[in-house]
FIDODREN-323006 format. One record per residue: x, y, z of N, C-alpha, C in turn. Coordinates in steps of 0.1 Angstrom, whole numbers, padded with zeros to 4 digits, always signed. Each point is the difference from the previous one (the first is absolute). Layout:
XYZXYZXYZ
...
% end
This chain:
+1177+1023+0568-0014+0002+0006-0001-0004+0014
-0008+0007+0008-0002-0004+0014-0014-0007+0000
-0001-0011+0007-0013-0006+0003-0002+0000+0015
-0012+0004+0004-0004+0000+0014-0011-0010+0002
+0002-0010+0008-0010-0010+0003-0010+0006+0010
-0012-0007+0001-0010+0003+0010-0006+0014-0001
-0002+0005-0012-0005+0014-0001-0015+0001+0003
-0006-0011+0002-0014+0001+0005-0001+0002+0015
+0012-0001+0007+0001+0002+0014+0004+0015+0003
-0001+0004+0012+0002+0014+0003+0015+0004-0002
+0009-0008+0005+0014+0003-0001+0005+0000-0015
-0004-0011-0007+0004-0002-0014-0005+0012-0008
-0013+0003+0002-0006+0011-0007+0007+0013+0002
+0004+0003+0012+0007+0012+0004+0014+0000-0007
+0007-0011+0000+0013+0000-0006-0001+0002-0015
-0010-0006-0006-0003+0002-0014-0003+0014-0003
-0008+0007+0008-0004+0014-0002+0012+0009+0001
+0009-0003+0010+0012+0009+0001+0009-0002-0012
+0002-0012-0005+0008-0002-0012-0006+0006-0012
-0013-0001-0002-0006+0007-0011+0001+0015+0001
-0001+0006+0011+0001+0014+0002+0015+0004-0003
+0009-0008+0003+0014+0003-0003+0004-0003-0014
-0009-0004-0008+0003-0002-0015+0007-0013-0003
-0001-0010+0009+0007-0012-0003-0007-0009-0010
+0008-0008-0006-0006-0010-0009-0004-0012+0009
-0013+0000+0003-0004-0009+0010-0013-0007-0004
-0002-0013+0004-0012-0007-0002-0004-0006+0014
-0013-0002+0002-0005-0006+0012-0003-0014-0002
+0001-0008+0010-0004-0014+0000-0011-0003+0010
-0010-0007-0004-0011-0003+0009-0006-0013-0004
-0005-0008+0009-0006-0013-0003-0014+0002-0005
-0006+0012+0002-0014+0001-0002-0004+0002-0015
+0008+0008-0008-0003+0002-0013+0011+0006-0008
+0001-0002-0013+0009+0007-0008-0007+0011-0008
-0013+0003+0004-0008+0010-0008+0003+0014+0005
+0006+0002+0012+0003+0013+0005+0011+0006-0008
+0000+0012-0004+0011+0006-0008+0013-0001+0008
+0011-0003-0008+0013-0001+0005+0002-0011+0011
-0008-0010-0001+0002-0012+0008+0000-0013-0008
+0006-0010+0006-0001-0013-0006-0003-0010+0012
-0005-0012-0004-0003-0010+0010+0012-0006+0005
+0002+0001+0013+0011-0007+0008-0007-0007+0012
-0001-0013-0001-0007-0008+0010+0011-0009+0006
+0003+0003+0013+0011-0008+0006-0003-0015+0001
-0013-0004-0001-0004-0014+0000-0001-0006-0014
+0004+0007-0010-0002-0005-0014+0014+0003-0007
+0008-0011-0002+0013+0002-0006-0002+0005-0014
-0011-0002-0007-0002+0004-0014+0000+0016-0001
-0003+0007+0011+0000+0014+0000+0013+0007+0004
+0010-0009+0005+0012+0006+0005+0011+0000-0010
-0001+0010-0009+0010+0002-0011+0005+0015+0001
+0013+0001+0002+0007+0013+0002+0011+0003-0010
-0002-0006-0012+0011+0002-0010+0003+0014-0003
-0010+0009+0000+0002+0014-0003+0002+0009+0012
+0002-0006+0011+0001+0008+0013+0014+0001+0004
+0004+0013+0002+0014+0003+0005+0000-0001+0016
-0010+0007+0006-0001+0001+0014-0014-0005+0005
+0000-0009+0009-0012-0005+0006-0002+0005+0014
-0011+0008+0002-0004+0004+0013-0009-0011+0005
+0005-0008+0009-0007-0012+0005-0007+0003+0013
-0013+0003-0001-0008+0002+0011-0004-0014+0006
+0003-0002+0013-0003-0013+0005-0014-0005-0002
-0002-0013+0000-0012-0006-0004-0012+0002+0009
+0003+0006+0012-0011+0003+0009-0003-0011+0010
-0011+0002+0007-0002-0009+0012-0006-0014-0005
+0007-0010+0004-0005-0014-0002+0009-0008+0009
-0002-0013+0000+0008-0010+0007+0014+0001-0005
+0010-0002+0008+0014+0001-0003+0004-0008-0013
-0005-0013+0000+0004-0008-0011-0005+0005-0014
-0012+0006+0001-0006+0005-0012+0007+0013-0005
+0004+0009+0009+0007+0012-0003+0014-0004-0005
+0007-0009+0006+0013-0003-0004+0000-0006-0014
-0009-0009-0003-0001-0006-0013-0003+0011-0010
-0008+0009+0002-0003+0011-0009+0013+0008-0003
+0007+0003+0011+0012+0008-0001+0011-0008-0008
+0001-0013+0003+0010-0008-0007-0003+0001-0015
-0013-0002-0004-0003+0001-0014+0004+0013-0007
-0002+0011+0007+0003+0013-0006+0015+0001-0002
+0008-0003+0011+0014+0002-0001+0006-0010-0011
-0005-0012+0000+0005-0010-0010-0002+0006-0014
-0012+0005-0002-0004+0005-0014+0009+0013-0003
+0002+0008+0010+0008+0012-0003+0014-0003-0003
+0006-0010+0007+0014-0005-0004+0000-0006-0013
-0010-0008-0003+0000-0007-0013-0001+0010-0012
-0008+0011+0002-0002+0009-0011+0009+0012+0000
+0011+0000+0008+0010+0010-0001-0003+0013+0006
-0009+0001+0010-0003+0013+0006+0013+0005+0007
+0003+0013-0002+0013+0005+0005+0000+0004+0014
-0011+0002+0006-0001+0004+0014-0014-0002+0006
+0000-0005+0013-0012-0002+0007+0000+0008+0012
-0010+0008+0002-0003+0008+0012-0011-0007+0008
+0003-0005+0012-0010-0007+0007-0005+0007+0012
-0014+0001+0002-0005+0006+0012-0002-0010+0011
+0008+0001+0010+0001-0009+0011-0006+0006+0012
+0004-0005+0012-0005+0004+0013+0011+0005+0008
-0003+0011+0008+0010+0006+0008+0008-0009+0009
+0012+0003+0003+0009-0008+0008-0006-0003+0013
-0007+0009+0007-0006-0002+0013-0013-0009-0001
-0004-0004-0012-0012-0008-0002+0003-0015+0001
+0012-0004+0004+0002-0015+0000-0009-0008+0009
-0006+0007+0009-0009-0007+0010-0015+0000-0006
-0002+0006-0011-0014+0000-0006-0002-0014-0007
-0013-0004+0000-0004-0013-0005+0002-0001-0015
+0002+0011-0007+0002-0001-0014+0014+0003-0005
+0010+0000+0010+0013+0003-0004+0008-0011-0007
-0004-0012+0002+0008-0011-0005+0001+0000-0015
-0011+0002-0007+0000+0000-0015+0009+0011-0005
+0000+0011+0007+0008+0011-0005+0015-0003+0002
+0004-0006+0011+0014-0003+0002+0004-0011-0009
-0009-0010-0003+0004-0010-0010+0003+0006-0013
-0009+0010-0004+0002+0006-0013+0013+0008-0001
+0003+0007+0011+0013+0007+0000+0011-0009-0002
+0000-0012+0007+0011-0010-0002+0001-0005-0014
-0012-0002-0006+0000-0005-0014+0006+0010-0009
-0004+0013+0002+0006+0010-0009+0015+0001+0002
+0005-0001+0012+0014+0002+0003+0008-0012-0006
-0006-0011-0001+0006-0012-0005-0001-0002-0015
-0008+0009-0006-0003-0001-0015+0010+0007-0009
-0004+0001-0012+0009+0005-0010-0003+0015-0005
-0011+0005+0005-0005+0013-0004+0003+0010+0010
+0006+0012-0003+0003+0010+0009-0013+0005+0007
+0001+0004+0013-0013+0002+0007+0002+0012+0009
-0011+0006+0005-0001+0009+0011-0012-0004+0008
+0002-0001+0014-0010-0004+0009-0005+0013+0008
-0013+0002-0001-0006+0011+0007-0008-0006+0012
+0006+0002+0012-0007-0006+0012-0009+0011+0005
-0013-0001-0005-0010+0010+0004-0005-0002+0014
-0001+0012+0007-0007+0000+0012-0015-0001-0001
-0007-0002+0011-0014-0001+0000-0006+0014-0005
-0010-0001-0008-0007+0012-0006-0006+0007+0012
+0002+0013+0000-0007+0009+0009-0015-0001-0001
-0004-0003-0013-0015-0001-0003-0005-0013+0007
+0008-0011+0000-0005-0012+0007-0001+0002+0015
+0010+0006+0005+0000+0003+0015-0012+0008+0003
-0003+0010-0007-0011+0009+0002-0013-0008+0000
-0001-0009-0010-0012-0009-0001-0002-0008+0012
+0011-0006+0005-0001-0009+0012-0003+0008+0012
+0003+0013+0000-0002+0008+0012-0013+0008-0001
-0009-0004-0009-0013+0007-0001-0008-0002+0013
-0005+0011+0006-0008-0001+0012-0014-0006-0002
-0005-0006+0011-0014-0005-0001-0010+0011+0001
-0013-0004+0000-0010+0010+0000+0000+0009+0013
+0007-0004+0010+0001+0008+0012+0012+0008+0000
+0007+0001-0011+0012+0008-0001+0012-0006+0008
+0001-0013+0001+0010-0007+0008+0008-0009-0010
+0013+0002+0000+0009-0009-0008+0004-0011+0009
-0004-0012-0003+0003-0012+0008+0011-0009-0005
+0005+0003-0012+0010-0009-0006+0012-0001+0009
+0005-0012+0003+0011-0001+0009+0013+0003-0007
+0004+0012+0000+0013+0005-0006+0010+0004+0010
-0003-0001+0013+0009+0004+0010+0003+0014+0000
+0011+0004+0007+0004+0014+0001+0012+0003-0009
+0007-0010-0006+0012+0002-0008-0004+0007-0013
+0009+0008-0005-0003+0006-0013+0002-0010-0012
-0005+0004-0011+0001-0009-0012+0006+0008-0011
+0010-0005-0007+0007+0007-0010-0007-0002-0014
-0012+0004-0001-0008-0002-0012+0004+0010-0011
-0005-0002-0012+0004+0008-0011-0013+0002-0009
-0001+0012-0006-0010+0002-0009+0002-0008-0013
-0011-0006-0004+0001-0009-0012+0006+0007-0012
-0004+0012-0002+0004+0007-0012+0015+0002+0000
+0006+0002+0012+0015+0001+0000+0007-0013-0004
-0006-0011+0005+0006-0013-0004-0001-0002-0015
-0011+0004-0006-0002-0001-0014+0010+0009-0008
+0001+0012+0005+0010+0009-0007+0014-0005+0001
+0004-0006+0012+0013-0006+0001+0002-0011-0010
-0010-0009-0001+0002-0011-0010+0001+0005-0014
-0007+0011-0003+0001+0005-0014+0013+0006-0002
+0006+0007+0009+0013+0006-0001+0011-0010-0002
-0001-0011+0008+0010-0011-0002-0001-0006-0013
-0013-0002-0005-0002-0006-0013+0006+0008-0011
+0000+0013+0001+0005+0009-0010+0016+0000+0000
+0006-0004+0010+0015+0000+0001+0005-0012+0007
-0003-0012-0006+0002-0013+0007+0015-0002+0002
+0009+0004-0009+0014-0002+0003+0005+0007+0012
-0005+0011+0003+0004+0008+0012-0004-0007+0013
-0010-0009-0001-0005-0006+0012+0002-0015+0000
+0007-0005-0009+0002-0015-0002+0007-0006+0012
-0005-0011+0005+0006-0007+0012-0003+0007+0013
-0009+0009+0001-0002+0008+0012-0014-0005+0006
+0000+0000+0013-0012-0003+0008-0003+0012+0008
-0012+0006-0002-0004+0013+0007-0010-0004+0010
+0001+0005+0012-0010-0002+0011-0008+0013+0000
-0012+0000-0007-0008+0012-0002-0010+0001+0011
+0004+0004+0011-0009+0002+0011+0000+0016+0003
-0010+0004+0009-0002+0014+0003+0012+0005+0008
+0003+0013-0002+0010+0007+0008-0006+0005+0013
-0014+0002+0001-0007+0005+0011-0011-0009+0005
+0004-0010+0007-0011-0010+0005-0010+0007+0008
-0012-0006+0000-0011+0006+0008-0007-0012+0007
-0008+0003+0010-0007-0010+0008-0015+0000-0002
-0007-0010+0004-0014+0000+0000-0006+0012+0008
+0006+0003+0011-0004+0011+0008+0001+0014-0008
+0010+0001-0008+0002+0012-0009-0012+0001-0009
-0004-0011-0006-0011+0000-0010-0013+0004+0008
-0002-0006+0011-0012+0003+0008+0000+0015+0004
+0011+0006+0003+0001+0014+0004-0004+0009-0012
+0004-0003-0012-0003+0008-0011-0015-0001-0004
-0006-0011+0001-0014-0002-0005-0010+0002+0012
+0005+0003+0012-0009+0002+0011-0006-0013+0005
+0007-0011-0001-0005-0013+0005+0006-0004+0013
-0005-0010+0007+0006-0005+0012+0007-0013-0004
+0013-0001+0005+0007-0013-0003-0001-0009+0012
-0007-0011-0001-0002-0009+0011+0002-0014-0006
+0013-0004-0001+0003-0013-0008-0006-0012+0008
-0006-0009-0008-0004-0013+0005+0013-0009+0001
-0002-0012+0004+0011-0010+0001+0001-0007-0014
+0011-0006-0002+0002-0008-0012-0010-0012+0000
-0003-0005+0012-0010-0011+0001-0014+0005-0005
-0003+0013+0004-0013+0005-0004+0000+0002-0016
+0012+0004-0005+0001+0002-0014-0002-0013-0007
+0006-0011+0005-0001-0013-0007-0015-0004+0000
-0007+0002+0011-0014-0003+0000-0008+0008-0010
+0003+0013-0001-0007+0008-0009+0002-0004-0014
+0013-0004-0004+0003-0004-0013-0007-0013-0004
-0003-0009+0010-0006-0012-0002-0015+0002-0005
-0005+0012+0004-0014+0002-0004-0002+0008-0013
+0012+0003-0007+0000+0008-0012+0002-0010-0012
-0006+0003-0011+0001-0009-0011+0013+0004-0007
+0010-0009+0002+0014+0002-0006+0004-0013-0006
+0010+0001-0009+0007-0012-0005+0007-0007+0012
+0002-0013-0001+0006-0007+0011+0013+0005+0005
+0009+0005-0009+0013+0005+0005+0000+0014+0005
-0011+0008-0003+0000+0014+0004+0000+0003+0015
-0007-0007+0008+0000+0004+0014+0014-0001+0006
+0008-0010-0003+0014+0000+0005+0008+0011-0005
-0002+0005-0012+0008+0011-0005-0004+0013+0007
-0013+0002+0002-0004+0012+0007+0004+0000+0015
-0001-0012+0006+0004-0001+0014+0015+0003+0001
+0008-0005-0009+0015+0002+0001+0003+0015-0002
-0007+0008-0007+0002+0014-0002-0002+0007+0014
-0011-0003+0006-0003+0006+0013+0010-0004+0011
+0004-0013+0000+0009-0005+0010+0014+0007-0002
+0005+0000-0013+0013+0006-0002+0000+0015+0003
-0011+0007-0002-0001+0014+0003+0000+0002+0015
-0008-0008+0007-0002+0000+0015+0014-0001+0006
+0008-0009-0005+0013-0004+0007+0012+0008-0006
-0003+0010-0008+0011+0009-0004+0009-0005-0012
-0005-0010-0007+0009-0005-0011-0001+0008-0013
-0010+0010+0000-0002+0008-0012+0004+0014+0002
+0008+0003+0010+0002+0014+0004+0013+0006-0006
+0009-0008-0004+0013+0006-0004-0001+0009-0013
+0004+0012+0001-0001+0009-0012+0012-0002-0009
-0001+0006-0012+0011-0002-0010+0001+0012-0009
+0011+0001-0007+0003+0011-0009+0001-0004-0014
-0002-0013-0004+0002-0004-0013-0010+0006-0010
-0013+0002+0005-0010+0005-0008+0003+0014-0005
+0005+0009+0009+0004+0013-0004+0011+0000-0010
+0009-0009+0001+0012-0001-0009-0005-0004-0014
-0009-0010-0001-0005-0004-0013-0009+0011-0006
-0008+0006+0008-0009+0010-0006+0007+0013-0003
+0011+0003+0007+0007+0013-0002-0008+0011+0006
-0008-0002+0010-0008+0010+0007-0005-0005+0013
-0006+0009+0008-0005-0004+0013-0013-0008-0003
-0002-0012+0005-0012-0008-0002-0012+0006+0006
-0011-0004-0005-0013+0005+0004-0002-0004+0015
-0005+0010+0008-0003-0003+0014-0010-0011+0001
+0003-0012+0006-0010-0011+0000-0012+0002+0010
+0002+0007+0011-0010+0001+0010-0013+0006-0005
+0001+0011-0007-0013+0006-0006-0007-0009-0010
+0008-0008-0007-0005-0010-0010-0008-0010+0008
+0006-0006+0010-0007-0010+0008-0012+0006+0007
+0001+0012+0005-0011+0006+0007-0012+0003-0009
+0003+0004-0012-0011+0003-0010-0008-0013-0003
+0007-0011-0001-0007-0013-0003-0008-0004+0012
+0006+0001+0012-0007-0004+0012-0012+0008+0002
+0000+0013-0003-0011+0009+0002-0011-0004-0010
+0003-0004-0012-0010-0003-0010-0005-0014+0002
+0007-0008+0008-0004-0014+0002+0001-0009-0013
+0010+0003-0008+0001-0007-0013+0005-0014+0002
% end
């Protein structure tokens, strides 16, 4: 059986949907409730819910945004439980290689090291930034101006559904992918100016200092401003630009064009 964690989140839900569509023996894990069909309670903060005795393959969706020590402790609990209960393979959704400068990279890299040092066979999916997230950050203001400081460099973003499909395909054939690390970034990077051109907006980026001041006025969790600031800074300085071919290899097809995905979100202002 395959268990997908985090199915109340967008990536986990999409992986679960792909596996269900492909006829896999799959169950979803979510901290919120075990009342939803085909799910069970998996709460990374509660050891009593971390039981994987009947699980062959664990699709381990990272614990999400929080302070590094909190995320690392959650990930440690999951991996320890998976090893204890004899899970045969762990597929972990990590962060793209070019994302080392992002403020949320450390917990991902720690988890990769823990998996590599552990006893359970693994596959690491280093996911690029979602095209949907990039589009959201590039939403124009009421005057039709995109002010997000993304610079002029392109971004090798990826459609979330492609990343979900890749995780599902790896989970269906874990032995084929065991011990592999895939850098799942876009093959056709695009820039903020490209998004502006498609949606008829003007791209007039503010400074990173302006962004920091703007984030200070928004109701966010304490660690979130640094995370968002790091995305803009890394994009501005070209650290997210390198394309890759791993996604096409895992999918066995040409990936979804990410620019229209980002532009559609930016246009709607989601």
